[in-house]
N, C-alpha and C positions, 0 to 999 in steps of 0.2 A: 630771275632768282632773287633780285633785290626786292621786287614786289611781293614775292612769297614770304621773305623774311619780315617784310613790313606787316603782312597779315598776322603772322604768329606773334610778333611784338605787340601789335594792337590788341590781340586777344589776351595776351599775358597781362598787359597793363589794365585791361578792363576787369579781369579777375582780381587783380591786386587792388584796384580802386574800389571795387565792390566790397571786398573784404574790409578795407579800411573804413568805408562808410558804414558797414554793418557793425563794426566794433565801436565806431563813434556814436551810432544810434543806441547801442547797448549802454554806453557810458552815460547817456542822458536819461536812463531809467527804463528804456524799452526792453522787453524780454528778448533773449538772444534769437529765438526762432522767428519772432515777429520782425526783429531788426534785419535778419537775413532776407526774409520775404520782401520787406519793403525796399531794401537796397536793390535786389534783383528786379523788382517791379519798376523802380525808377529808372535804372540804367537801360532797361529794355523798352521803356516807353509804355509798358502795360499799366492800365488803370484799374484799381479795384476799390469799389465803394464799400468799405468795411469799417467797423468801429476802430480797428487798428490804424487805418488810413486817416481817420478823423483825429486820432491821438497825435499822429505825425504832423498833420496840417495845422493843428491848434498850437503846436509847440514851435517857437521861433527858431531855435537852434536846429531841431530836426528838419524843419521846413527848408532852412538854408542848405543843409546837407543834401537833401533830395533835389533841390534846384540845381546844385552843381553836378549831381549824378545824372540828371536828365540832360544837361548841356553836354557833359562829356560823353554820355551814351550816344547822343545824336552825332557828335563829331567822330566817334569811333566807328559807328555804323557806316558813315560815308567813307571813311578811310578803308575799311575792310572791303566794301563793294568796289571802290576804285582800284584797290590793289589786286583784287581777284580778276578784274577786267584786264589789268595790265599783265597779269601772270599768264593768261591764256589767249590773249587777243591776237598775238603775232606768232603763233606756233604753226608749223607746217603740217603736222599730223600726229597720230597717236604716239610715235616715237619720241616726240617732244613733250606733249602735254600729259602723258601717262606718268612719267617719272615725277613731274611737278605735282600732279594730283596725289601720287603716293606719298611724297614728302609732306604735302599739306595735311593729309589724313593722319600720317604718323605724328606730326607735330601737335595736331589737335588731340590725338590720343594720349600723348605724353602729358600735355597740359591738363587733360581731364583726370588722369591718374594722380598727378600732383595736387590738383584742386580737391580731390575727394579723399586723399590719404589722411588718415586721422592724425598721424604723427606730424606731418607737414602742416596740417590745419591747426593743430594745437600750438606748434612752434610759431607759426605766423600770427595767430591770435595774440599770444603773449607779447610778441614783438610790437605788433600794432597798438595793443593796449598800453604798453610802456611808452611808446612814442607819443601817443595821444595825451597821456597823462603828463609827459615831460614837456611837450611843446604846445599844448592847447589849454584852454580854461573851461573845458566841459564839466558839467555837474556830474562827477564820476560816482554815481550811486546806482546800484542795480536794484531798483525798487521792486522788480518782479521777485527777486530773491528775498528782499527784506519783508515783503508782504505775503510771502509764500503763495504767489499767484500760480498755483498748480493744483492738479487733481480737483479737490472739492471746493477750493476757495478762489475768489476773484473780486475785482472791482467793477461796479456797474453803475450807470447813470439811470435814474428814473425821472421821466417827465411827469409832473403832477398835473392832473386834470381836476376840474372843479368837483367831480363826483367821486374822486379817489378817496380811499380810506385815510390816507395821510393828509389830505387837504385841510387847511385851517386848524391843524393841531400843533401844539408845542411839542418839542421833542420828548420832554419828560413824560408826556401822556401816551406816547406811542409805544414805549417800552420795547423798542426794536432790539436793544441789547439782549433782552430775554429770548428773542428769536435767533440770536447769534449774529446780529448785524450791528455794525458800527457806522455812524454817519461821519464821513470824513469832511464833507463840505456841502454848501448849498449855493448854487448859482441862481441868483434872483432873476426874475423876468425882466427887470430893468437893467441888467448887466452887472450889478454889484455881486461880489463873491464873499461868502462867509466861510472862513476856514475854521475847522474844529468848533462848530457851533455849540452853544450852551443849551442846557435843558429848557430854558425859557424861550428859545428861538422858535418862532412859529413858521411852519411850512405853509406857503401860500400857493394857490393855483397858478400855474405858469412857471413855478420854480423847477430847477433840475437838482435832484438830490443825489450826491455821490456816496455810494454805500460800499462797504467791504464786508464780505461774509460768504456763506455757502451759496454756490451757484444754483443749486436745486431749489433754493427758497426765493430767488429773485423773480421768477416768472409768476409765482403765486402772488407775491406782494404787488407786482406791477398790475395785475388784473384785479386786485382786491378793491371792492367798492365800499363806500360809506354805508353805515347802517348796522343793523343787528347781525346781518350775515357777515359783514366785514369784521365785527367784533368777535364773532364765533371763529372765523378763520384765523384771527390773531391768537386766540387761546389755543387752537389746534397747532399753530405754528410753534408756539412756546412749548407745548407738550412734545412735539416732534423733535425740537432742538434738545430738550432735556434728555430724551431717549437716545439721541445721537451722541450726546456727551457721555451718557452712561456706558454705551457700547464702546466708545473710544477709550474710556477709562479701563474697562474690563480687558480690552485688547492690549493696552499698555502694561497692565498688571500681569497678564498671561505671558507677554513677551519677556518681561523682567524675570519672571519665575523660570521661563524656559532657558534663560542664560545660566 
């Protein structure tokens, strides 16, 4: 029975630790859904090569959080396996192991209900966030909310090749803002980083440009090549952005009138 209680306690602690880690990742600027996914991925030992994973690995605080999660996850898995073995290893027959199995399934079901309950989840999130703000020094800003990283907008990195339309152009000549994009920074090929670059800053081949704007425009810009075809695509992108802005304005006006 002691081994069975150990299993349930280990699962409870794993759920709590994962929730704390997810809230900590959120406070570093990661979106809540991405933070939950990465926390579960780390504690279970699953690996996903995604842009979200790269954002976690490149951030020292997030990387430290996931390192602790992976360590605790491995320790918890070993504890669960050993406790399960001790729970059922010396039982004489179904009369002994069936009640233990029933208690184990019942305990897991209760924990699952508590873990997925919205009220419990909201209360736990508020408590964890308060504790992290009170006793840690995490950069507590939800950049996903600040930048409206939802629906049509997002942040993306573009690797600049020599034949790209952006290559060897100063920012003021690209007029990316007319396409609805803002350049947040430039990672130079030599490792230097330029934050909030000026209009005279030249984009060189090998640079990585960090952009904020409409998600549907990124793929076209990434594939846009230098030359007259690229210039024509730029003008079409400007016209498309202006049309989108006009439609959004009409929608806002109709919404206000409907009120």
